[in-house]
N, CA, C and O atoms as a GROMACS GRO file, in nm:
protein
  380
    1MET      N    1  -1.957  -1.157   0.664
    1MET     CA    2  -1.829  -1.087   0.647
    1MET      C    3  -1.836  -0.998   0.524
    1MET      O    4  -1.884  -1.042   0.419
    2ALA      N    5  -1.790  -0.874   0.535
    2ALA     CA    6  -1.797  -0.787   0.426
    2ALA      C    7  -1.700  -0.825   0.315
    2ALA      O    8  -1.596  -0.883   0.345
    3SER      N    9  -1.729  -0.795   0.189
    3SER     CA   10  -1.646  -0.828   0.079
    3SER      C   11  -1.521  -0.733   0.082
    3SER      O   12  -1.532  -0.615   0.114
    4ILE      N   13  -1.407  -0.788   0.047
    4ILE     CA   14  -1.286  -0.706   0.040
    4ILE      C   15  -1.273  -0.653  -0.106
    4ILE      O   16  -1.274  -0.730  -0.203
    5PRO      N   17  -1.262  -0.517  -0.118
    5PRO     CA   18  -1.247  -0.465  -0.254
    5PRO      C   19  -1.129  -0.534  -0.332
    5PRO      O   20  -1.030  -0.578  -0.272
    6LYS      N   21  -1.142  -0.541  -0.461
    6LYS     CA   22  -1.044  -0.599  -0.547
    6LYS      C   23  -0.902  -0.540  -0.527
    6LYS      O   24  -0.803  -0.612  -0.520
    7LEU      N   25  -0.896  -0.407  -0.518
    7LEU     CA   26  -0.768  -0.339  -0.500
    7LEU      C   27  -0.703  -0.384  -0.366
    7LEU      O   28  -0.583  -0.411  -0.363
    8HIS      N   29  -0.779  -0.391  -0.258
    8HIS     CA   30  -0.735  -0.442  -0.130
    8HIS      C   31  -0.668  -0.581  -0.144
    8HIS      O   32  -0.556  -0.606  -0.098
    9THR      N   33  -0.744  -0.667  -0.210
    9THR     CA   34  -0.698  -0.802  -0.227
    9THR      C   35  -0.565  -0.807  -0.306
    9THR      O   36  -0.475  -0.885  -0.273
   10LEU      N   37  -0.556  -0.725  -0.406
   10LEU     CA   38  -0.433  -0.715  -0.491
   10LEU      C   39  -0.313  -0.668  -0.396
   10LEU      O   40  -0.204  -0.724  -0.397
   11PHE      N   41  -0.341  -0.562  -0.318
   11PHE     CA   42  -0.238  -0.508  -0.229
   11PHE      C   43  -0.198  -0.612  -0.123
   11PHE      O   44  -0.079  -0.628  -0.095
   12MET      N   45  -0.297  -0.684  -0.064
   12MET     CA   46  -0.264  -0.788   0.036
   12MET      C   47  -0.166  -0.896  -0.025
   12MET      O   48  -0.066  -0.935   0.036
   13ALA      N   49  -0.203  -0.939  -0.147
   13ALA     CA   50  -0.123  -1.041  -0.217
   13ALA      C   51   0.015  -0.990  -0.243
   13ALA      O   52   0.111  -1.064  -0.222
   14GLY      N   53   0.033  -0.868  -0.286
   14GLY     CA   54   0.164  -0.809  -0.312
   14GLY      C   55   0.251  -0.796  -0.186
   14GLY      O   56   0.371  -0.825  -0.185
   15ILE      N   57   0.183  -0.752  -0.079
   15ILE     CA   58   0.253  -0.741   0.051
   15ILE      C   59   0.297  -0.877   0.104
   15ILE      O   60   0.405  -0.890   0.162
   16ALA      N   61   0.214  -0.975   0.085
   16ALA     CA   62   0.242  -1.107   0.129
   16ALA      C   63   0.367  -1.156   0.053
   16ALA      O   64   0.458  -1.212   0.115
   17LEU      N   65   0.372  -1.138  -0.077
   17LEU     CA   66   0.492  -1.180  -0.157
   17LEU      C   67   0.617  -1.103  -0.104
   17LEU      O   68   0.722  -1.165  -0.088
   18TYR      N   69   0.608  -0.976  -0.078
   18TYR     CA   70   0.712  -0.883  -0.041
   18TYR      C   71   0.767  -0.922   0.099
   18TYR      O   72   0.888  -0.922   0.120
   19THR      N   73   0.679  -0.954   0.191
   19THR     CA   74   0.723  -0.982   0.331
   19THR      C   75   0.738  -1.129   0.360
   19THR      O   76   0.815  -1.166   0.449
   20GLY      N   77   0.664  -1.217   0.286
   20GLY     CA   78   0.666  -1.352   0.318
   20GLY      C   79   0.576  -1.392   0.430
   20GLY      O   80   0.578  -1.506   0.476
   21LYS      N   81   0.493  -1.293   0.479
   21LYS     CA   82   0.394  -1.311   0.586
   21LYS      C   83   0.253  -1.315   0.535
   21LYS      O   84   0.222  -1.260   0.430
   22VAL      N   85   0.166  -1.382   0.613
   22VAL     CA   86   0.023  -1.382   0.583
   22VAL      C   87  -0.041  -1.249   0.625
   22VAL      O   88  -0.033  -1.212   0.742
   23VAL      N   89  -0.102  -1.179   0.535
   23VAL     CA   90  -0.171  -1.055   0.571
   23VAL      C   91  -0.316  -1.085   0.603
   23VAL      O   92  -0.390  -1.134   0.519
   24LYS      N   93  -0.355  -1.056   0.725
   24LYS     CA   94  -0.498  -1.086   0.760
   24LYS      C   95  -0.588  -0.959   0.750
   24LYS      O   96  -0.710  -0.971   0.750
   25GLU      N   97  -0.531  -0.845   0.741
   25GLU     CA   98  -0.614  -0.723   0.723
   25GLU      C   99  -0.525  -0.614   0.663
   25GLU      O  100  -0.403  -0.610   0.683
   26ILE      N  101  -0.594  -0.524   0.587
   26ILE     CA  102  -0.518  -0.412   0.531
   26ILE      C  103  -0.605  -0.286   0.537
   26ILE      O  104  -0.726  -0.292   0.512
   27LYS      N  105  -0.544  -0.177   0.569
   27LYS     CA  106  -0.607  -0.044   0.556
   27LYS      C  107  -0.541   0.032   0.443
   27LYS      O  108  -0.418   0.038   0.435
   28VAL      N  109  -0.615   0.086   0.363
   28VAL     CA  110  -0.564   0.159   0.244
   28VAL      C  111  -0.620   0.304   0.242
   28VAL      O  112  -0.739   0.329   0.258
   29HIS      N  113  -0.525   0.395   0.221
   29HIS     CA  114  -0.562   0.538   0.215
   29HIS      C  115  -0.502   0.593   0.085
   29HIS      O  116  -0.380   0.592   0.064
   30ALA      N  117  -0.593   0.642  -0.005
   30ALA     CA  118  -0.553   0.707  -0.129
   30ALA      C  119  -0.504   0.845  -0.105
   30ALA      O  120  -0.570   0.919  -0.032
   31ASP      N  121  -0.393   0.886  -0.163
   31ASP     CA  122  -0.341   1.016  -0.151
   31ASP      C  123  -0.429   1.109  -0.230
   31ASP      O  124  -0.444   1.090  -0.351
   32PRO      N  125  -0.486   1.208  -0.168
   32PRO     CA  126  -0.577   1.298  -0.241
   32PRO      C  127  -0.504   1.392  -0.344
   32PRO      O  128  -0.565   1.448  -0.435
   33GLN      N  129  -0.368   1.406  -0.322
   33GLN     CA  130  -0.294   1.502  -0.409
   33GLN      C  131  -0.231   1.432  -0.529
   33GLN      O  132  -0.202   1.496  -0.630
   34VAL      N  133  -0.209   1.297  -0.517
   34VAL     CA  134  -0.127   1.230  -0.620
   34VAL      C  135  -0.212   1.102  -0.661
   34VAL      O  136  -0.215   1.002  -0.590
   35LYS      N  137  -0.279   1.114  -0.775
   35LYS     CA  138  -0.365   1.000  -0.823
   35LYS      C  139  -0.280   0.875  -0.838
   35LYS      O  140  -0.167   0.878  -0.886
   36GLY      N  141  -0.342   0.763  -0.795
   36GLY     CA  142  -0.274   0.635  -0.803
   36GLY      C  143  -0.174   0.603  -0.693
   36GLY      O  144  -0.109   0.498  -0.695
   37THR      N  145  -0.163   0.694  -0.596
   37THR     CA  146  -0.071   0.672  -0.483
   37THR      C  147  -0.147   0.637  -0.363
   37THR      O  148  -0.246   0.702  -0.330
   38TYR      N  149  -0.103   0.532  -0.296
   38TYR     CA  150  -0.176   0.479  -0.175
   38TYR      C  151  -0.077   0.451  -0.068
   38TYR      O  152   0.034   0.405  -0.092
   39GLY      N  153  -0.124   0.481   0.059
   39GLY     CA  154  -0.057   0.443   0.179
   39GLY      C  155  -0.133   0.320   0.228
   39GLY      O  156  -0.256   0.315   0.219
   40MET      N  157  -0.056   0.215   0.284
   40MET     CA  158  -0.122   0.098   0.333
   40MET      C  159  -0.064   0.061   0.466
   40MET      O  160   0.055   0.080   0.491
   41ARG      N  161  -0.147   0.010   0.549
   41ARG     CA  162  -0.106  -0.049   0.672
   41ARG      C  163  -0.155  -0.195   0.682
   41ARG      O  164  -0.275  -0.220   0.689
   42ALA      N  165  -0.062  -0.290   0.683
   42ALA     CA  166  -0.100  -0.432   0.682
   42ALA      C  167  -0.090  -0.480   0.825
   42ALA      O  168  -0.002  -0.440   0.900
   43THR      N  169  -0.183  -0.566   0.861
   43THR     CA  170  -0.180  -0.638   0.989
   43THR      C  171  -0.159  -0.786   0.949
   43THR      O  172  -0.232  -0.840   0.867
   44TYR      N  173  -0.054  -0.849   1.011
   44TYR     CA  174  -0.019  -0.983   0.980
   44TYR      C  175  -0.087  -1.078   1.075
   44TYR      O  176  -0.146  -1.039   1.175
   45GLU      N  177  -0.077  -1.203   1.039
   45GLU     CA  178  -0.133  -1.316   1.119
   45GLU      C  179  -0.085  -1.314   1.269
   45GLU      O  180  -0.156  -1.358   1.360
   46ASP      N  181   0.035  -1.263   1.289
   46ASP     CA  182   0.090  -1.257   1.429
   46ASP      C  183   0.053  -1.119   1.495
   46ASP      O  184   0.108  -1.086   1.600
   47ASP      N  185  -0.036  -1.044   1.437
   47ASP     CA  186  -0.085  -0.912   1.487
   47ASP      C  187   0.026  -0.800   1.473
   47ASP      O  188   0.002  -0.688   1.517
   48SER      N  189   0.140  -0.826   1.418
   48SER     CA  190   0.233  -0.720   1.392
   48SER      C  191   0.183  -0.638   1.272
   48SER      O  192   0.095  -0.684   1.199
   49GLU      N  193   0.237  -0.517   1.249
   49GLU     CA  194   0.199  -0.433   1.141
   49GLU      C  195   0.312  -0.384   1.063
   49GLU      O  196   0.424  -0.372   1.113
   50GLY      N  197   0.283  -0.353   0.931
   50GLY     CA  198   0.380  -0.299   0.845
   50GLY      C  199   0.316  -0.189   0.758
   50GLY      O  200   0.200  -0.200   0.718
   51ASP      N  201   0.391  -0.086   0.732
   51ASP     CA  202   0.340   0.026   0.645
   51ASP      C  203   0.409   0.027   0.512
   51ASP      O  204   0.527  -0.005   0.497
   52PHE      N  205   0.327   0.066   0.414
   52PHE     CA  206   0.382   0.056   0.270
   52PHE      C  207   0.323   0.175   0.195
   52PHE      O  208   0.217   0.226   0.229
   53LEU      N  209   0.394   0.216   0.094
   53LEU     CA  210   0.354   0.316  -0.004
   53LEU      C  211   0.366   0.262  -0.142
   53LEU      O  212   0.462   0.190  -0.170
   54ILE      N  213   0.275   0.293  -0.230
   54ILE     CA  214   0.285   0.256  -0.367
   54ILE      C  215   0.246   0.375  -0.452
   54ILE      O  216   0.149   0.445  -0.421
   55ILE      N  217   0.320   0.398  -0.558
   55ILE     CA  218   0.292   0.512  -0.648
   55ILE      C  219   0.255   0.446  -0.781
   55ILE      O  220   0.339   0.398  -0.857
   56GLY      N  221   0.124   0.448  -0.803
   56GLY     CA  222   0.064   0.376  -0.919
   56GLY      C  223   0.113   0.424  -1.054
   56GLY      O  224   0.123   0.346  -1.148
   57GLN      N  225   0.142   0.550  -1.064
   57GLN     CA  226   0.187   0.600  -1.198
   57GLN      C  227   0.319   0.539  -1.249
   57GLN      O  228   0.357   0.557  -1.365
   58HIS      N  229   0.390   0.465  -1.157
   58HIS     CA  230   0.513   0.396  -1.198
   58HIS      C  231   0.479   0.252  -1.249
   58HIS      O  232   0.569   0.179  -1.292
   59ILE      N  233   0.357   0.215  -1.243
   59ILE     CA  234   0.315   0.078  -1.293
   59ILE      C  235   0.255   0.085  -1.428
   59ILE      O  236   0.152   0.150  -1.447
   60ASP      N  237   0.316   0.019  -1.526
   60ASP     CA  238   0.266   0.020  -1.663
   60ASP      C  239   0.122  -0.026  -1.665
   60ASP      O  240   0.090  -0.132  -1.611
   61GLY      N  241   0.035   0.049  -1.725
   61GLY     CA  242  -0.109   0.015  -1.730
   61GLY      C  243  -0.192   0.052  -1.612
   61GLY      O  244  -0.314   0.040  -1.612
   62GLY      N  245  -0.120   0.099  -1.508
   62GLY     CA  246  -0.190   0.145  -1.384
   62GLY      C  247  -0.208   0.025  -1.289
   62GLY      O  248  -0.187  -0.092  -1.323
   63ILE      N  249  -0.248   0.061  -1.170
   63ILE     CA  250  -0.261  -0.039  -1.060
   63ILE      C  251  -0.372  -0.139  -1.098
   63ILE      O  252  -0.356  -0.258  -1.073
   64GLY      N  253  -0.478  -0.096  -1.156
   64GLY     CA  254  -0.592  -0.186  -1.186
   64GLY      C  255  -0.556  -0.304  -1.276
   64GLY      O  256  -0.629  -0.403  -1.280
   65LYS      N  257  -0.445  -0.296  -1.349
   65LYS     CA  258  -0.404  -0.402  -1.442
   65LYS      C  259  -0.278  -0.476  -1.384
   65LYS      O  260  -0.223  -0.564  -1.450
   66ALA      N  261  -0.240  -0.442  -1.272
   66ALA     CA  262  -0.118  -0.501  -1.205
   66ALA      C  263  -0.150  -0.642  -1.151
   66ALA      O  264  -0.266  -0.675  -1.124
   67THR      N  265  -0.047  -0.720  -1.135
   67THR     CA  266  -0.051  -0.856  -1.076
   67THR      C  267   0.011  -0.840  -0.938
   67THR      O  268   0.078  -0.739  -0.913
   68PRO      N  269  -0.008  -0.935  -0.849
   68PRO     CA  270   0.058  -0.927  -0.721
   68PRO      C  271   0.208  -0.916  -0.724
   68PRO      O  272   0.269  -0.857  -0.635
   69GLU      N  273   0.272  -0.977  -0.831
   69GLU     CA  274   0.412  -0.969  -0.846
   69GLU      C  275   0.457  -0.824  -0.882
   69GLU      O  276   0.561  -0.778  -0.836
   70VAL      N  277   0.377  -0.754  -0.964
   70VAL     CA  278   0.407  -0.618  -1.001
   70VAL      C  279   0.390  -0.528  -0.883
   70VAL      O  280   0.467  -0.433  -0.867
   71ILE      N  281   0.288  -0.555  -0.795
   71ILE     CA  282   0.267  -0.476  -0.677
   71ILE      C  283   0.390  -0.495  -0.580
   71ILE      O  284   0.438  -0.400  -0.520
   72GLU      N  285   0.436  -0.618  -0.570
   72GLU     CA  286   0.549  -0.648  -0.483
   72GLU      C  287   0.671  -0.566  -0.517
   72GLU      O  288   0.742  -0.514  -0.431
   73GLU      N  289   0.692  -0.556  -0.652
   73GLU     CA  290   0.811  -0.480  -0.700
   73GLU      C  291   0.792  -0.327  -0.679
   73GLU      O  292   0.891  -0.255  -0.666
   74ALA      N  293   0.670  -0.278  -0.676
   74ALA     CA  294   0.645  -0.141  -0.669
   74ALA      C  295   0.631  -0.086  -0.525
   74ALA      O  296   0.630   0.036  -0.504
   75LEU      N  297   0.621  -0.179  -0.427
   75LEU     CA  298   0.606  -0.135  -0.294
   75LEU      C  299   0.720  -0.064  -0.234
   75LEU      O  300   0.835  -0.099  -0.261
   76GLU      N  301   0.698   0.035  -0.154
   76GLU     CA  302   0.798   0.100  -0.068
   76GLU      C  303   0.773   0.069   0.079
   76GLU      O  304   0.662   0.089   0.128
   77ASP      N  305   0.869   0.022   0.145
   77ASP     CA  306   0.849  -0.008   0.292
   77ASP      C  307   0.867   0.125   0.366
   77ASP      O  308   0.973   0.186   0.357
   78VAL      N  309   0.769   0.169   0.435
   78VAL     CA  310   0.781   0.305   0.509
   78VAL      C  311   0.730   0.282   0.650
   78VAL      O  312   0.685   0.173   0.686
   79GLU      N  313   0.738   0.387   0.724
   79GLU     CA  314   0.677   0.396   0.858
   79GLU      C  315   0.600   0.518   0.880
   79GLU      O  316   0.656   0.626   0.896
   80PHE      N  317   0.468   0.502   0.880
   80PHE     CA  318   0.380   0.618   0.906
   80PHE      C  319   0.374   0.652   1.059
   80PHE      O  320   0.370   0.562   1.143
   81LYS      N  321   0.375   0.778   1.091
   81LYS     CA  322   0.364   0.820   1.236
   81LYS      C  323   0.222   0.820   1.281
   81LYS      O  324   0.195   0.815   1.401
   82SER      N  325   0.131   0.825   1.190
   82SER     CA  326  -0.011   0.829   1.222
   82SER      C  327  -0.092   0.756   1.110
   82SER      O  328  -0.041   0.730   1.001
   83TRP      N  329  -0.222   0.724   1.142
   83TRP     CA  330  -0.306   0.667   1.041
   83TRP      C  331  -0.432   0.745   1.047
   83TRP      O  332  -0.482   0.772   1.156
   84PRO      N  333  -0.485   0.783   0.934
   84PRO     CA  334  -0.427   0.774   0.797
   84PRO      C  335  -0.307   0.867   0.781
   84PRO      O  336  -0.300   0.974   0.842
   85PRO      N  337  -0.212   0.823   0.697
   85PRO     CA  338  -0.090   0.902   0.679
   85PRO      C  339  -0.122   1.044   0.620
   85PRO      O  340  -0.215   1.063   0.541
   86THR      N  341  -0.041   1.137   0.663
   86THR     CA  342  -0.055   1.273   0.610
   86THR      C  343   0.081   1.311   0.553
   86THR      O  344   0.186   1.260   0.593
   87ALA      N  345   0.072   1.401   0.460
   87ALA     CA  346   0.201   1.456   0.395
   87ALA      C  347   0.228   1.593   0.441
   87ALA      O  348   0.136   1.671   0.466
   88LYS      N  349   0.349   1.624   0.453
   88LYS     CA  350   0.384   1.766   0.481
   88LYS      C  351   0.499   1.810   0.390
   88LYS      O  352   0.579   1.729   0.344
   89LEU      N  353   0.503   1.935   0.367
   89LEU     CA  354   0.610   1.990   0.280
   89LEU      C  355   0.746   2.005   0.357
   89LEU      O  356   0.751   2.069   0.462
   90VAL      N  357   0.847   1.948   0.306
   90VAL     CA  358   0.980   1.950   0.370
   90VAL      C  359   1.082   1.992   0.270
   90VAL      O  360   1.108   1.918   0.175
   91SER      N  361   1.139   2.103   0.286
   91SER     CA  362   1.243   2.152   0.189
   91SER      C  363   1.200   2.153   0.044
   91SER      O  364   1.281   2.128  -0.045
   92GLY      N  365   1.072   2.182   0.019
   92GLY     CA  366   1.019   2.194  -0.113
   92GLY      C  367   0.971   2.062  -0.168
   92GLY      O  368   0.928   2.056  -0.283
   93VAL      N  369   0.978   1.952  -0.087
   93VAL     CA  370   0.938   1.821  -0.142
   93VAL      C  371   0.832   1.767  -0.050
   93VAL      O  372   0.848   1.772   0.072
   94VAL      N  373   0.728   1.719  -0.103
   94VAL     CA  374   0.614   1.656  -0.025
   94VAL      C  375   0.650   1.520   0.009
   94VAL      O  376   0.680   1.438  -0.079
   95TRP      N  377   0.647   1.489   0.142
   95TRP     CA  378   0.677   1.354   0.196
   95TRP      C  379   0.556   1.307   0.273
   95TRP      O  380   0.556   1.196   0.327
   0.00000   0.00000   0.00000
């Protein structure tokens, strides 16, 4: 079995705290335009999925120094229409 990168493990732990569900797999996509911003798609033990966004610049010390509890607080519950997520300009704001 391949090793799970440290950042993925941190995100999985934060999502588990946020949702109260066991995360069995996670896909992570770094936003190429905004450093420290990641889209995530979690697959839970029951095979359901959840999408999340985290903006790392809002975390003191950056994501690399965060705890699962800090990640839990910084998560945004979102719904991506496709994977990997893409951003588009809407009314002057990138979403």
